[in-house]
N, C-alpha and C positions, 0 to 999 in steps of 0.2 A: 589422312584417314585414321582415328586411333583404333587400334584393337579393340573388340568387345569387354576383353575382359579389362582393359584398363578404364574404360566409361565404367564399368559397372564398380569398379574401385573409386572412382571418381564421385558414383552417384550415391554411392550405399551411406556415407553419413547424412547424406540430406532425406533419404527414403525409409532408412531402417528406424525401425520403433526399439527406444532400448529396452531390455528387460528389466529393469527397475519401473520405467513406465508402463509398462504391459502389467506387471505385477501389482503396483499399487494399489492398495485397498483403503485408501482414504477416505473418510466419510464426502469429501467433495471430489468427483474423478479429476485427474491430471488433464483430461482431455475436453475438460469444459469449457477452459481458455480458448479462444480462437488463435489460430495461427492459419496461415495462408496454407492453400491445398497444393500437397506434395504432387498431385496427379499434372499439375502446370509443366513438369519436367517432360512429361511423354509428348508433348505438342511441341519441344525442338525441333527434332526430325526424326526419322524413321530409323536411325540407329538408336537413339537415344528412348524410343518407342518399344524397338525389342528388348533391349537391354533392361530398361527401367520396369517394365511391365511384371516380370517375377518378383524384384524388389518391392514393389508396390503392395502386392499382394500376398506378400509373407506374412505380415501380421496386420491383420482385419481388427478393427474397432468398429462396432456399432452402438451410437447412442440414441438412435430416434427410429422410427418406424419408418420416413422416410428414406433414410440411409439403407436400412434392410430391403427396401422395395427396389431401390436403385441396384441395389448390388444382385439382389434376385433377377433383374434384367438383363444384367451385365453376364451372368452365366448360363443365362438360356440360350444367349446369342454367341457366347464363347466359352462351351465348357470346358474347354482346358484350362483357361485362367483358375478354373477351383483346386485345381490340381496345385497350384503355386502356393495353396493357404497352408501355413504351417501352425501358426496361432492366432487364434479367435478368441478374440473378447466383448461379452453379449454382457450390455447394462439394462437389459430390459426385456419384456415379452417379445414383440414386434410382429406378431401375427402369424400367419400362414408364410409368408417369405423366408422364415428361418428353417424350415423344412426343405426348400428347394435349397437355400445354402449350404447347408449339414450335408445333404445328399451328393450336391456338387463337391465336397470337401474331402474326400475321403482320406488326406494325408495329415490332417490334424493331428499336432502332436502336444499339444497345448491349449486348454480351454478354460476361459474366467468367465463364471456368471454371477451375475449380480443377483440376490435373492430380494431385492428391493422391487416389490413386483406389488403394484398395486389392483384393485377390481376392474378397474378398466382396463386393465394390461389384457393382451391376447398371449396365452402361451402356448396353444395348441400347437402350431408349427415347430415350438422349440422340442417340446415334449416330444413329437412325433420322430424328430430327426435325430435326437440323439443317441438312439441305438444304431444311428447310420455310421457313427464314428468309432474309434477306439485311441481316446488318447492315451500319453505317457503321463501328462500330469494335468490336475484340475483345481481350479483355486475358486472356491465358494466365500462370498464375501456377502454378509448382512449386515447394514450398517443401523438398523430399527432395530437394536439390543436393548433399548430403554423402554419401547414403546413397542413390540413384537407385530409385525401385519398379520393380518387372519382374513384369508378369502380363498376361494375356489381355484382361482388359477394359481397363486402362490403352492396351494396344496396340491394341484397336480402337477407343477412343475418339479416340487421335492419329492413326490413319488417317482416320478421319473428318472430323475436324477438318482436317487437310492436304487433302484432297479437297475440302472444301468451301471452303476459302482460296483454291483455284485456281478455283472456282466462283462467289466471291462477289462479281458485280458491283459492289453498293454499298461494298465493303471500302475503307476510306481512311486508316484510322488502326490500328496494329498494336500493342498492348501486351508486349514481349518477354518469354517465360518465364525466359530464359537469360542473366540479368545478368550482367558480370564481375566476378570477385572472385579472391582468393587461392585458394579450393577448386578452381578451374576446371582439369579432366583434359585430356587430347586429345580423349577419347570426348565430354565437352561441348563442344570447339569442333567437334569434327566434328558432332553434332548441330545447333549454332548454323548453321555454315554450308551443311548441307542445308535450313534453313529458310528463310536468306538467299536460296538459290538457288529455294527456292519463291515468296518474296514478289516475287522479279525477275518472274516470272510475272503478278503482279496490277496493279492500279491504285493500291496502297498510297503515299501520299506521305509520311504520317508514322510513324515507329517509336518507340516510348516505352521508355525504359528506367526502371524503378522506383528501384536503389540499385547503386552501382557501390563497388568498392574500388581498382579499377584498370581502365584502359583494355583491354580484351580485343584480342587480334592478330585475330581473326576478326573484329571489326567493319568491317575493310575491306571484305570481303565485302557488308555492304551498298550499297556505293557501285553495285553491278552492277543495284541497281533502277533502272531506268528513269524512273519518276517518284517517285521520293524526293526530297523537298524540304526535310524536316527530321529531324533526330535528336534527339529531345528527353531530356533528362535530368531527370527529374521532382523529384530531391533536390538541395538544392544542393551544387555542389563546393568541396573545397578547393584549396588552391593550388597542391597537385602535381598534381592532374587537370586542373586548368585549364591549365597549361603542357603537358602530355601533347597536350591537345585543339589546344592553340595550334601545337604544333611539327608537326600534321599538317594540311596544305594542305585536302585533302577534307575531314577532319573537322571542322576549323575551320570550313569554307565552310557545312555542313551543320547544326552542332550548336546547339542552343538550350537553356540553361543558366543558373543565378543560383550566385553564390558565396555559400559560408557568409559570414553577416554578422558583422562583428566590432564589436562595440560600440566606439565612442569617445567620450570624455567629450567635450564640447562646451560651454565654459563662455557662460551666457547672456549676452545682447548686452542689458546694463544701460546705459539712456544717463544723462547728469549728470542731477544733480536743478537743477531750475529756481532752488531755494533753497541756496545751499551752506550755508546758517547753519541751516536744516531739523532740529531735532530731535524725534525720535518721542516721542508722547506726554510733551512736555514740561508741559502744562498742569493733568497729572493729578497725584494725588497718589502722595508717595511708596510707598505700600502699592500700590496699585492700579498702578504701573508695575512695580514686582515682582515683583507677582503675572503679568502678562502676559509678562514677558519671561522669568520662569521657566517658564511654560510652551512658550514656543515653543523655548526652549534644551533641554527637556526633548527636544522632536522631534530638533531639530535634532542632538543627541548620542546619537540613537538609544539612549535609556537603556532603554527597554522591552525592545530585543532583548538586549540586555549583560545584562540578568536571567536569562536561558536560559544555562545551562551548555555546550549543543551549539552556541550562535551563533559564528561564525568570527571572531577577531580580526583578523584578515587584512586589510588594506585593500583596497577595490575600488573599481569604478566606482559601484556603489551606496551603499557605506559607506565614502568617503574618512576619512582622519584625521580626529579631532575636535580634533587640538590647535591648529589655526589659529583656530579658535571661541574660544579662552581668548587668543588675542592680538589679538582684534580691539580692545580696550579695558580698562582694570582693572576697569570696570562688569562687563563680559562674562566676564572671567574670574573676578571675586569670586561672578559668578552661576552660571557652568559649572563652575567646579572640581567643587561636589560630586558632580554627574552623571558627569563624568570617573573619580571615586574609587568611586563608588557599589558597581561590581560589578566585582571584579578576578579574572582569571586568574593563579596564581600558579605558576611553577615553579621554575629555576635563580634567577630575575629576584627571590626572595622576599627574596634578600640587599640588592637594590638600595632596596626598599620598606622595608626595613628601618631601613637607613640614612636614608633620606628621613624617617622617623616620629620617630626621634630627632632629628633635627636641625630639624623642624617637627613638634611633637607633636599640636597640636590637629586637623590634616588627618585622623588615625584614626578622629576621630568621624563624618567622612562616609562611610566604608566599611560597608556593609550586607551586602556577599555575597562570600565569598571563595570561588573554585573551583579547587580544586589539580588540578595536571597532572604527577604523576610525580616530587614532590620527594624529592630524596634523602635521607631523615630519618637514615641513618645516620652522614652526617658530622655534627660537633660544629658546624660553622661554621653549617649549616642550623638543627641544631637550635637555636643560640641567637638565629640569625634570627626562628625559627618564637615562639619566646618574647616575641621583641621586639615582633613584629606583634599575638601576642594580648594584648599590655600595652597598646597604644594603640589597640585599637577596642571602646571600650565600647560601641558600638551595633551589634554584628554580630548580624545577624540568621540568617545561610546560612551554614553551612562545608560543602562538600560538594566529592567528587572530580569530575571529566570524566569520564564514562563509569565501568567498573567496576574502575578501577585504585584500590585502597584507600588510605586517607592514613593512613600509620602515625604515631602520637602517642605518648609516655611519659604517664604519671600526673602528672609535674610540670608536662607542657603541658597535660594535661586540667586540673588543679586552678588552672592558672594563668587558662585560659581561662574557669572558671565562677566565679572570684572576678570578673575584670574584665565578661564579658558574659553571665554565667549570666543575668541578666534579663531579657535581650532575645533572645537565640536560641532561633529557632523551628524551625530545621532543621538537625539535627547527623548528620555521616556520618563516623566514626572506625573506626580499627583499633587498639586498644590493645595496643603491644608488649611490655607487663609480664605477670608473671604473678598478683602481687595486686592487686585492686582494691578500693579503699576506697568502699562504695555512698554514703557519707557527703559524696562527692564532687560525686554525682548531687544532691544536694538544692539545690546553688545553682542548677540550671536550671531556674528556674520558670515558664518562657513555652514551654518546647519541645513541639512539637506533631509532630515527628517525628523519630524515632531510628532512627538506622543504625548497627550495632554490631556489631564482629568482634574477635576476639581468640583466640590459640592455647592458652592454660592459664590463662582467667581464674577467678576464684573470689573470693568475699566472703561475707560474714555478714548477714543482716538477720531481725531478729523476724518468725514467719510472720504476715501479714493485718494488722501494725500500721504499717507504714511508709508514708509518704506520698510518697517519693520517686518524681519522675517522675510523679507525679499527672495532669498536664497532658498527656501523651502520648497522641495519638490513633491514629498508625502507627508500629507499632514491628517493623523488620526485622532478624532476626538473622543473621549471616554464617557464622557456627560453630557446630556443636552444641555445643560445651562451654559457649557462653554461657548457652544455654538455662536450665541450673540458676541463673543469678544472678536471674532473673526469676520464679520460681516463687513466692517469698517477698513478691513487691513488689505492693502492693495495684492501680497501674496502673488508678485510677479510669476515666480516660476514653479507653481504648484501644477503638478499632473497628475495625483491619485489623492483621492480624499476618501476616509474612512469615517463613518458615522457612527455612534452606539443603536443597538439594536434596538433601545426605547427610546423613541424620541418624542419629547413630552411638548414641545413648540413648533408646531408644525409651519407655522408662518417665519421662526426664526430660520428653519432649515430652508425654506424655500427662498429667502431673501440669500444665504449662504449661497445656496445652487445657482440663482439668478445671477448674482456677482460673480462667481469664478468658474460658472458652468462651461463657458468657451474655452476655458484653457485644460478643462480635466478630459485626461484620455482613460481613466480608470475611476470607478465609484464603486463604493460599499455602503449600504444603507440598511437599516431596519424597516421594518412595516409604517409607512403613513397613516394616520386615523381616518382620512377622509380620501384619502389617495391624492397625487399632486403629478402632475405633468413633468417629472422633471427631466425627461430627456429633451423637452422644447426647450429647456435652457440649457444643454451640453450638446450640440452639434458635432463635436469631435470625440465624442466618447466612443471607446473601442470595445469596451467591456464593464459589465455590470455586476455587483454580486449583491443579493437580497437576503438578508438576514431574516425571511419571512418564512416562519416554523410553523405556518397553520394547514400546510398538508397539500395544497393545490396548486396545480402549474400555470390554470388558468387566472388562479387569484394573484400571481405573481405578475401575471399579464394585466390584470385590470388593475393592481397594483400602481401601475406605473401609468395607465390609459383611463384612470377610473371620471376623470372630469371629461373626457371625451367620451366614454361609454355609459354614463351614466344613465343613458335613456336605451342601451343596449342597441344604438343606433348604428352597425357598422359604416352607414353611407358615409360618416364623418371621418371616417379613416382614409381622406382625400392623399393624392400623391403628396400634396405638398407639405403634409405632415409626416411623410416618411423619415426615417433614420437610417442614412446612409454608411455611418461610421460603424454602428454597431456589427462587431462579430460574435462575442461570446454573453452569454446570458450564465451566469450560476445561481443556482436556487436551494434552499432547504429542501423546498416542496416537491411533491409528488404529482403526476397527471391522474385526474381524477374526472370521471365522464368528460373527458375531452371531447368537445365535439369540432368533427372534422372542418367545418364553416369557421370556427372561432381559431382554429389551426392556422387555416388559409389565410385568414384577415390578419393574423400576427406576422405569416411570412411575409404578406403585402406591407407590413409598416418596416420590419426591417430586411429589405431585400439583399443586405451583405450579410447576414446571419449567418455562421458557419459552426459554431458550438453551443450546446446548452448542456450545462452539467447539473445533476442532482447530487448534493455532498452528503443526503444520507441514505443512498438506495444503493443497491449491488446487484448486478445482473443474475437472473434466475441461471442454474446450472444443470437441470433435468428436464428433460421433454415435459413433464408432467409440471412443472412449475412455468416452464416457457408458456404453455398452452393455457396457464390461468393469467399470466400476467397483461393486465392493460397497459404496462408501460412498450414492450417491446412491438405490438401494432405502431403505437405512434413513432418509435423509434425509426421502424422500415419505413413508415410514410413519411418521416423528414429526411432520411437517406435519399429518397427520391428529388429532394429538394437542394441536395447537398449539404444537408446541414446533419454535424453529428451529434448523438445522445450521449454523454459522458456519465458513468458511474463516480461514485466516492474515491475509487482508484484511479478516477481518469482515463477507464479504458470503454471504448465505443462500441458499441453493438454491432456483430455483423450476422446478417439475415444467415440462418441454418436452410439448409435443404429442407424442402415441404412435400407432402403428398399432393396428389392432385386436387384432395379436397380442400387441403390447408391453402392451396396457391388460389383456387376460387375464392374461398373466403375471404382472404387477404385483398383480391382484386376487387 
């Protein structure tokens, strides 16, 4: 058995709340994100219970009335637990329970109080209990600075706080709720001045500001506090604010702050070699030496980062220019040059690349990825440059735009690309700018895995079910509805993912495409269908579907998939024979509105293996007030009972919060 002191050291990192979290004054509380309950550690064994209890109650954070009620019950049953509370963070009113909590916690040294109080809150218990403690530090935060709240509950809390601040004999550190900023008004300045006058009657020696956009004029009123020694600025200040502080002698004497850190590139102090004739790896074989140096240069040229189209090509302290590496020696130049050319981002500089490849053709074999960024393909000069680049890149693997800007090419360019690099290209994203498309041109792309294609008036012919064109494509992304017809009669034997455009003009073409290839699909993305379509009937192996429907209804998402079955709202038609057993995840831009529990139950019956539903334009509420008004939260909790997670735009699932008895009865 371990001594309790050692167990305490082991459990402390998991149970203690850091000072930065406790004193965080951000608009969104850092405690709003769900984390597993630390009280689970107390259930391991009796030794852990004895050791962990003081650690658990050392810092208490209250964010809801239910939490306050639960703590009240614990302190009534175990009054000694209240003596463990040293820091208390209160983010609301929370009713009469706060009086019992403060009465049971005489050893509180740090108190955090949010002034975000609405008329529906009850601050009576908090107001009554504040006089029962005598903290060393108090932090006040008021996030509603732009639109200040006005109600009786908030006024009562402020009056109780101001009365207690005057009487708290231990108070030495005060966290100011009215930070300076461009939003400050004369009314705010008046409130700050009144608070400063109140602090002048206390023994406060430190006043802390969390954030500042500017040094407020009323800060001079703080100089009248006789015991004041420090004005602490919690967050780093820029040079402008520092100069304002330096220009005020009184403020300069009191201010404690740090500057915003500006990283500077410091060259490493490398001592000269003791042997100037030393040659690294000189006694290894040529093959081994090149293998090692190539690996070193791979990282020195940050080749992996360059393979991402979103990676910034601008030089920085972290990613300086790669050209000096090539200038070290001819040996380095030969080994590093392929890494320099492997991934290129081209815009207007494509003409320079074309000229270089015409002079030194063998360099083109090092180019593996080309990311295009707004190449003006309407110009004949650029069209010719694109053709030259395509003719000299026989090992090209990826051709894709940066972001969503399409890369327009003509059929002549497309055919030239297929002739030279069709055997090596694995990812291709192009927008064909001509009317007629020869599907025979696609036959040259024998290694293609991802095809992202668009066009305004494309057409072509191919015999139904007989063509092996694009038989290696696994991921097909179609940007325009008119292109859909091209792929109805192509076999696409390897397709697993299909992404259709948001605007679907040809319903029948979409249905034909999904009917032909649906059995092979595992992932499907599509926009709204005009009259709905039972697309899932054609996709028995589909595991996830993403709906680009932005009409704002969760049930709209459901009906858009099965409107043909539900056109008369006859739920009896959803028989077990029409269930979709493979579907695991649904993503939608819509939000649930007026969700009828019967419709939700019907949907669950349709998807017996559904485990995730994601709303891509929704973020979970973070405060008790927002949660109580949300219509998504009750749906999320009912779905959790069916083992289905509801995710927001950040991929976070909802986790039920502690509820009062009244809320629990309402949910049930």
